[in-house]
N, C-alpha and C positions, 0 to 999 in steps of 0.2 A: 702615526697620527690617528686620532679618534675619528670615528664615523659620525659622532654627534657632539654638539656643544650644548651644554645644559646651563641655563641662566635662571636662577631664582628671581622672581619678580618682587614687587614691593611687599607682598605677603609671601615669605619664602617657601611655603608649602606648595605654591603654584609655580610651575616651572615652564619657561619658554625653551623649546628644544629646536635646534637647527641641525637637521641632517646634512651630512656632507654629500654633495653631488659629484659624481664622477662622469665627466662629459667628454665627448669627442664629436666628430662630424656627423655621427648618426643620431645624436641626442644625448641622453644622460641615463645614469642608473644611480639609485640611492636606496639605502635601507631606511624604512620609516619607523621600525620598532625592532629592538633586539633585547631579548630577556636579560642577558648578562650585562650589557652596557647600561640599560636602564636600572637594573638592580644595583650596580656599582655606583650609580648617581643617586641612590636612595629611593627610587621609584620601584616598588615591589608589587604593583598591581598585577593580578592574573586576569587578563582580559578574556571575556567569554562571549562577546557579541560585538559585531560591527554594524553601525548604522550610517545612513547617508541621506542627505536632504538636498533639494534643489529649491532655490528661491529665485523667482523670475525677475524681480525688480530690485533696484537699489532701495535701501531703507526698510527692508523686511527685518523685523525684530522677532527673534525667537527666544523666549525666556522671560524671566529668570526661573529656571527649573531645578528641582532636586528630587531624589527619592529618599524618603525617611527610613530610619531603622524600622524593621530588621532587614531591609533590602536597599541599603545605600549604594550609590555608584560613584566610582571615580571615572574620569573621562580623559581620553587622549584625542585631541581635536586637531584636524588639519583641513586645508582647503584644496580641493581638486581642480577647481576652476573659479576664477574671480578673487574676491578679497572680503574679509570680515574684520570688524572690531569685536574682539572676544573678551568677555567679562566674567570674572569670578568674584563672588561676594562671600566672605567668611561668615557662616551662620553657626559656628561652633560656640555655644554658650560657654563663657568663661575664657575664651581665647583673648589674648592681648589685642588681636586685630578684629574682634567681633564687630560686625556691621560695616567693616571697611571693604573696599573693592580694589581690585587691580585689573589691568587690561593689557592686551597686546593686539597689534594688527597682524593678522595671518593672511598670507597671499599664496596663490598657487605657484607663482613664479619663484618666490623666496623659499617655499616649502617649509616654513616655520610650523611648529606644532605647539600646543599648550597642554600641559598636564594639569587637570583640575581634580584635586583629591576629594575623597568623601568629606562631607561636612561643609560643602560650598554650594551655593546656588550659582547656576551657570546660564549665560545667555550670550547672544551675539546679534550684531546688526550687519546686514550686507552693505558693502561699499561699492559694489558693481552689480549690474544685472546678470542674470543667469549664473549665479554663484552656487557651486556645489560644495558641500561640506561633508566630510566623512569623520566618524569618531568611533573609537573603541570604548567599551564600558566593561567594568570588572564585575558586574552583577546583571542578571537578567531583568528585563522589563517587568515591573510589578505595579500595575496601575493603581492598586489599592494604597500604595505608599507615595503616590505622586504629590508633590507640593510645589509651591512657587511664590514669588514675590512680584509685585507689579514692577515693570521694567523702569519706569520713570519716577519712582518714589523720591519725593523731595528730601527725605531724611537720609537716603543713601547718596544722593547728589552725584550720580554717575554722569560723566561727561560724554554722553552719547553723541555720535556724529550725525544725528538726525533730529529735527524738531518734532515735538509731540504730534503736531497736526499732520506731519508728513510720514510718520512711521506707519508701516503696515503690520498689523497684528492679527493673530487668530482671535476668535471670539473668546476663547478660553483664557488666553494671555491678557486680554484687555480687562478682565475682571479679577485678576489675582489680587490678594490683599497687600496692604502696605506693611512696611517694616515695623511701624509703631504698634501694630496689633499682632505682631508675630511672636509666638512662643516657640523657640527652637527645639526640635526633637534631638538635636545633636549636642553632645557635651565634649568640650575640648579634650579632656583627659582620655576620652575614648578614641580620638582620632589624631592626636598630636604625634 
């Protein structure tokens, strides 16, 4: 039996991953990443850095972020405590799903993960207070390539689980541009 279940989402490049937990009276054990299993599922990212965030309140929105070429990043996201609504937006110009989004709920209890490939903007909203999120990236942080889209852009129509007046954002995320004014640095043929 496989240690992982891989489920492509509405945009097949984005994959929901369910690690198998092996539990007994002491607790549980699970693998959260395995090079061979992920490669067999078509996920060949070579992760180089782990990141972690804590959001103190429900309704914290982080994103929608990306790093542009020449330093794009793929992400493998999971929740250590709490729960999030996790979103990926296809920003690969020329993609059949360009400008569309897909999402999944990730919980610490369920141990779900989401793989967000290069060429996508990524963000999440916390569903519980004191939510901790950990994610792997396949490229180092390169602040000069940072970009983003405003989280509640009407053209994207993301069905966030928080009202605009209740969302807690960083100052930087609150002033990100909208999708209508966006020229993508990603091209589908480079990341398909």
